[in-house]
C-alpha positions as CSV (number, residue, x, y, z in Angstrom):
1,M,0.4,0.1,0.1
2,S,1.3,3.5,-1.4
3,I,0.4,6.9,0.2
4,A,0.5,9.8,-1.9
5,V,1.7,13.1,1.1
6,A,1.2,16.6,-0.6
7,V,3.3,19.4,1.1
8,C,1.2,23.1,0.6
9,G,4.1,25.7,1.7
10,F,3.3,29.4,1.0
11,S,6.0,31.8,-0.6
12,Q,5.5,35.2,-1.0
13,K,7.9,36.1,-3.8
14,I,10.0,39.2,-3.0
15,T,10.0,42.5,-4.8
16,I,13.0,44.7,-5.1
17,T,12.7,47.9,-5.9
18,V,15.3,50.4,-6.9
19,S,15.3,53.8,-7.2
20,A,17.3,57.2,-8.5
21,Q,16.8,60.5,-8.6
22,G,13.2,60.7,-8.8
23,K,13.6,57.5,-11.0
24,S,12.1,53.6,-9.8
25,V,12.8,50.1,-11.0
26,S,10.4,47.3,-9.7
27,A,11.5,43.3,-10.3
28,S,11.6,39.9,-8.7
29,P,14.8,38.4,-9.0
30,D,14.0,35.2,-9.7
31,D,12.3,37.0,-13.0
32,E,14.8,37.5,-16.4
33,N,14.8,41.3,-15.6
34,N,17.4,42.4,-18.4
35,D,14.7,44.8,-20.1
36,K,14.5,46.8,-16.5
37,V,17.1,49.5,-17.0
38,L,17.4,52.6,-14.7
39,V,19.0,56.1,-16.1
40,L,20.9,57.9,-14.5
41,Q,21.6,61.2,-15.3
42,R,24.4,62.5,-14.3
43,S,24.6,65.9,-14.5
44,A,21.6,65.5,-12.1
45,A,23.4,64.4,-9.3
46,A,22.1,66.0,-6.0
47,A,25.9,65.7,-3.2
48,A,23.0,63.7,-0.6
49,A,21.5,61.5,-3.3
50,H,21.8,58.3,-3.3
51,L,20.9,54.1,-4.9
52,V,18.4,52.4,-2.9
53,A,17.3,49.1,-2.7
54,K,14.8,48.0,-1.2
55,V,13.6,45.0,-0.1
56,N,10.4,44.3,-0.4
57,K,8.6,40.2,1.0
58,E,11.6,39.5,2.3
59,E,12.1,35.7,3.8
60,I,16.0,35.0,4.3
61,S,16.5,32.3,6.7
62,A,18.5,33.5,10.3
63,G,22.7,33.5,9.9
64,W,22.3,34.4,6.2
65,K,22.7,37.8,4.1
66,R,21.6,39.5,1.0
67,T,23.9,41.5,-0.9
68,F,24.0,43.5,-3.8
69,V,26.9,45.0,-6.4
70,V,26.9,46.3,-9.6
71,Y,28.8,44.4,-12.3
72,D,30.2,45.5,-15.8
73,N,29.2,44.1,-19.1
74,E,32.6,42.6,-18.7
75,D,31.3,41.1,-15.9
76,K,33.9,43.1,-13.4
77,E,32.5,43.7,-10.0
78,I,32.8,47.4,-9.9
79,I,31.1,48.6,-6.8
80,T,28.7,47.1,-2.9
81,L,25.8,48.7,-2.0
82,D,25.6,49.5,2.0
83,S,22.9,48.4,4.0
84,M,21.2,51.1,5.5
85,K,18.9,49.4,7.4
86,T,16.9,46.9,7.4
87,N,16.0,45.5,3.8
88,C,17.5,48.6,2.7
89,Y,20.9,48.9,0.5
90,G,22.4,51.8,-0.9
91,V,24.9,53.9,-2.3
92,S,26.2,57.2,-2.6
93,L,25.9,59.1,-7.1
94,Q,28.4,60.6,-5.5
95,A,30.8,57.5,-5.2
96,L,29.0,55.1,-8.3
97,L,28.3,57.9,-10.8
98,P,32.4,58.4,-11.4
99,V,33.0,54.9,-11.7
100,L,30.0,54.4,-14.3
101,Q,31.3,55.5,-17.8
102,Q,29.2,55.5,-20.8
103,P,27.2,54.0,-22.8
104,K,28.1,51.2,-20.9
105,Q,25.0,49.7,-19.7
106,Y,26.1,48.0,-16.1
107,A,23.8,45.5,-14.1
108,L,22.8,45.0,-11.0
109,Y,22.6,41.8,-9.1
110,T,21.9,40.9,-5.3
111,I,23.2,37.6,-3.7
112,V,22.6,35.2,-0.7
113,L,24.4,34.2,1.4
114,P,25.8,33.0,4.7
115,E,26.7,35.0,6.8
116,D,29.5,32.1,8.6
117,P,32.2,32.9,6.0
118,Q,33.4,29.4,6.0
119,K,29.9,28.4,5.6
120,A,30.0,31.2,2.3
121,M,32.8,29.4,0.7
122,E,31.0,26.0,0.5
123,V,28.1,27.2,-0.8
124,R,27.6,28.0,-4.9
125,I,27.0,31.6,-5.2
126,A,23.8,31.7,-8.1
127,R,23.6,35.8,-8.2
128,Q,20.2,37.2,-9.4
129,L,19.7,40.2,-12.1
130,V,17.9,43.3,-10.7
131,C,18.4,45.9,-13.1
132,K,20.3,46.9,-15.3
133,I,21.3,50.4,-14.9
134,Q,22.6,52.8,-17.8
135,V,23.9,56.6,-17.9
136,T,23.5,59.4,-19.5
137,D,24.7,63.2,-19.0
């Protein structure tokens, strides 16, 4: 005799909203997101302005942390966003814009990894595309 067991769970799909200079892009890291582009204007960068990534409906396990990293199209790490408060990460535009060149397009990825460095070395890290970033004058 065999018994079929069904396990039902509820998982909310997280969304990430990336904003700067009054513009925003919302995406789910589970989606493709190649068509999500945040355009930044170099000339509109205010001194206290930031690029901010806010995570909504986060369900991350204890002992794990989320990071956000900007990569260029040659897959080189450009800059990491700092944790500003719970589920909110950012970098000042004064730090970001000088390292971004035109007309290149950059990619913002999110990565979830263990906080323990030893465990982090043992797991395969899968980064997920959040959006593309482009700079204009």
